[in-house]
C-alpha positions in Angstrom: -38.5 -6.5 24.7 -36.9 -5.9 21.2 -33.3 -6.8 20.7 -30.7 -4.6 19.0 -30.8 -4.6 15.2 -27.1 -5.0 14.5 -25.2 -8.1 13.6 -21.5 -8.8 14.4 -18.6 -10.6 12.8 -15.5 -11.2 14.8 -12.2 -12.9 14.0 -8.5 -13.3 14.4 -5.9 -13.1 11.6 -2.4 -14.5 12.2 0.6 -12.7 10.7 3.5 -15.0 9.7 6.8 -14.7 7.8 7.6 -16.1 4.3 11.3 -15.1 4.6 13.8 -18.0 3.8 14.5 -19.9 7.0 11.6 -18.3 8.8 8.6 -19.7 6.9 5.5 -19.9 9.1 7.1 -18.1 12.0 4.5 -15.9 13.9 5.2 -12.2 13.6 2.0 -10.7 14.7 -1.8 -10.9 14.9 -5.0 -9.0 14.4 -8.3 -9.1 16.2 -11.2 -7.5 14.4 -14.9 -6.9 14.8 -17.4 -5.7 12.2 -20.7 -4.4 13.4 -23.4 -4.1 10.7 -26.2 -1.7 11.9 -29.8 -1.9 11.0 -29.5 1.1 8.6 -26.8 -0.7 6.6 -23.8 1.2 7.9 -20.8 -0.6 9.4 -18.1 -0.1 12.0 -14.8 -2.0 12.0 -12.8 -2.2 15.3 -9.3 -3.7 14.9 -6.4 -4.3 17.2 -3.2 -5.0 15.3 0.0 -6.3 17.0 3.2 -6.4 14.9 6.0 -8.1 16.7 8.5 -8.1 13.9 10.4 -6.3 12.3 11.5 -4.1 15.1 10.2 -1.7 16.4 6.9 -3.3 17.4 3.7 -1.7 16.4 0.4 -1.8 18.3 -2.5 -0.1 16.4 -6.1 0.5 17.5 -8.6 1.4 14.8 -12.3 2.3 14.9 -13.5 2.9 11.4 -17.1 3.5 10.1 -18.7 3.5 6.7 -22.2 4.4 5.5 -24.8 2.1 3.9 -23.0 2.7 0.5 -19.6 1.5 1.9 -18.2 5.1 1.8 -16.1 6.1 4.8 -17.4 8.6 7.3 -14.9 8.6 10.2 -11.9 6.8 11.6 -10.0 6.9 14.9 -6.3 5.7 15.0 -4.1 5.3 18.0 -0.5 4.0 17.7 2.2 2.6 20.0 5.6 2.0 18.3 8.4 0.3 20.2 6.0 0.4 23.2 6.0 4.2 23.1 3.1 6.4 22.2 3.4 7.6 18.6 0.2 9.5 18.1 -3.6 9.5 17.9 -5.9 11.0 15.3 -9.6 11.4 14.4 -10.5 11.6 10.7 -13.7 12.8 9.2 -14.4 11.9 5.6 -17.0 13.4 3.3 -17.5 13.5 -0.5 -15.9 17.0 -0.5 -13.0 16.8 2.0 -11.0 14.8 4.5 -10.1 16.5 7.8 -8.0 15.3 10.8 -7.3 16.3 14.4 -4.1 14.6 15.5 -1.5 14.8 18.1 1.8 13.0 19.1 5.2 13.6 20.6 6.9 14.3 17.2 4.1 16.4 15.6 2.4 18.2 18.5 -1.2 19.1 17.8 -2.2 19.2 14.1 -5.4 20.2 12.4 -5.7 19.3 8.7 -8.4 19.7 6.0 -7.8 18.5 2.5 -10.3 19.0 -0.4 -11.3 15.9 -2.4 -11.3 16.7 -6.1 -12.9 13.9 -8.2 -14.0 10.4 -7.2 -12.2 8.2 -4.7 -12.7 4.6 -3.5 -12.3 4.8 0.2 -10.0 5.2 3.3 -7.1 2.8 3.9 -6.9 2.0 7.6 -3.9 -0.5 7.5 -5.6 -3.4 9.3 -5.7 -6.5 7.0 -9.4 -6.8 7.6 -9.9 -3.3 6.3 -7.7 -4.0 3.2 -10.1 -6.9 2.4 -13.3 -5.0 2.9 -12.3 -2.2 0.6 -12.1 -4.7 -2.3 -15.9 -4.5 -2.4 -15.4 -1.4 -4.5 -14.3 -3.6 -7.4 -17.1 -4.5 -9.8 -16.8 -8.2 -10.1 -19.6 -8.3 -12.8 -16.9 -6.9 -15.2 -14.9 -10.1 -14.8 -11.2 -10.1 -14.1 -9.7 -6.6 -14.6 -7.4 -4.1 -13.1 -7.8 -0.4 -12.4 -6.3 2.5 -10.5 -7.6 2.6 -6.9 -7.6 6.0 -5.1 -7.7 6.1 -1.3 -6.9 8.4 1.5 -5.1 7.0 4.5 -3.6 8.0 7.9 0.0 7.0 7.1 2.1 6.3 4.0 4.2 3.8 5.9 3.7 0.1 4.9 3.0 -0.7 8.5 1.1 2.5 9.3 3.7 3.3 11.9 3.9 7.1 11.6 1.8 9.7 13.4 -1.8 9.9 12.0 -1.9 12.5 9.3 -3.8 12.8 6.0 -2.1 11.1 3.0 -3.3 9.7 -0.3 -2.3 6.8 -2.5 -3.2 5.6 -5.9 -2.4 1.9 -6.0 -3.8 -0.5 -8.6 -6.3 -3.2 -7.7 -7.0 -6.3 -9.8 -9.9 -8.7 -9.5 -8.3 -12.0 -10.4 -11.3 -14.4 -10.1 -13.3 -16.6 -7.7 -12.4 -20.0 -6.1 -12.9 -22.1 -3.0 -10.4 -21.5 -0.3 -9.7 -23.4 2.9 -8.0 -21.7 5.9 -7.8 -22.5 9.6 -11.1 -20.8 10.2 -12.9 -23.0 7.6 -13.7 -23.4 3.9 -15.2 -20.5 2.0 -16.2 -19.3 -1.5 -13.7 -16.6 -2.1 -12.7 -13.8 -4.4 -9.0 -13.2 -5.3 -7.7 -9.7 -5.5 -4.2 -8.2 -6.1 -2.9 -4.8 -5.0 0.1 -3.4 -7.0 1.9 -0.1 -7.0 3.4 0.4 -10.5 3.7 4.1 -9.9 5.4 3.8 -6.5 2.8 6.0 -4.9 3.2 4.5 -1.4 6.5 5.1 0.5 8.7 4.3 -2.5 6.5 1.5 -3.8 4.5 -1.3 -2.2 5.3 -4.9 -3.2 2.5 -6.9 -4.8 -0.1 -7.9 -2.3 -2.5 -10.8 -3.0 -5.5 -11.6 -0.9 -8.5 -13.9 -0.9 -11.7 -12.6 0.7 -15.2 -14.1 1.2 -17.2 -13.7 -2.0 -20.3 -12.5 -0.1 -21.1 -8.9 0.9 -19.1 -9.1 4.1 -15.8 -9.4 2.3 -14.0 -11.1 5.2 -10.2 -11.6 4.8 -9.3 -15.2 4.4 -5.6 -15.4 3.4 -3.0 -13.4 1.5 0.6 -12.2 1.4 3.0 -9.5 0.4 6.0 -10.3 -1.7 9.2 -8.3 -2.4 11.3 -7.3 0.6 8.3 -7.9 3.0 7.7 -11.6 2.5 4.7 -11.7 4.8 1.7 -14.1 5.0 -1.7 -13.6 6.7 -4.5 -16.2 7.5 -7.9 -16.1 9.1 -7.7 -18.5 12.1 -10.9 -17.7 14.0 -14.3 -16.5 12.8 -17.6 -15.9 14.7 -20.8 -14.5 13.2 -23.7 -13.5 15.5 
C-alpha cells in the first residue's frame, strides 16, 4: 500500500502586546497547517483568535497556491465580537480575481476584478501567510526594498470586515539573514520588513518586521508591528511530518 505524497507542517503562533505596561501580555493566538502536495502546490489552513483589542476576531482561512507559489483560491470566514461577520470564496488567476461573499451587512455579493500587470500574491491576514508571501523577494539580490502588490479580502489591519476584493501596494524589504531562537527552537532565518509609505492600507500600516525560516517553507518565527499597534508574535510550537 502506497502512502499519500503530501508533507505537513503545523504550528502555533502566540500574539502578545508590546504596549507600555502590558509587555508580554497574551492577546491572541494562531494555529496553522501547511500541506505541501506531491505536485508542488500548497494549502494553508489557519485559525486566528484575536482577544484584544475589542471586538474579538475569530478568522478561519483555507488558502491554496500552485507549484510556483501563485494563489489559486482562498476561503475566509469571520466572527467579530462573537457574531457572524461574513464568509467568502475567492478565485485568483493571472487575469482576474473573483469573489462570492455574503454577510449580514453586505447581503450576497459577486465580484470580479481584472488584474492589469504583475502582482505578488494574495494577502490572507494570518501571520503564517504574511511570512510565506515573503518568498516572492529575490534574496539573491541582497538587502533591498521594493513595492509589493497584493490582493486581499479586507483592508482592515485585523481583517475584520466582510470578505470583499481589495488591493494594497505595501513595500517589502529584505533586510538580511541571521540565526534566531524562539520558543519553538533555533533556526536560520531571513529578516523582512513591510512598510506602507503611500498609506495604501486603511490609512497606513505601521512598520512590520518579521523573521521567517530561510528555507523554502518560509515559516514565521517572530516579529512585531510598531506604531499604534505595538504587537508581537512568536512561534511557540512546530511539527513537521
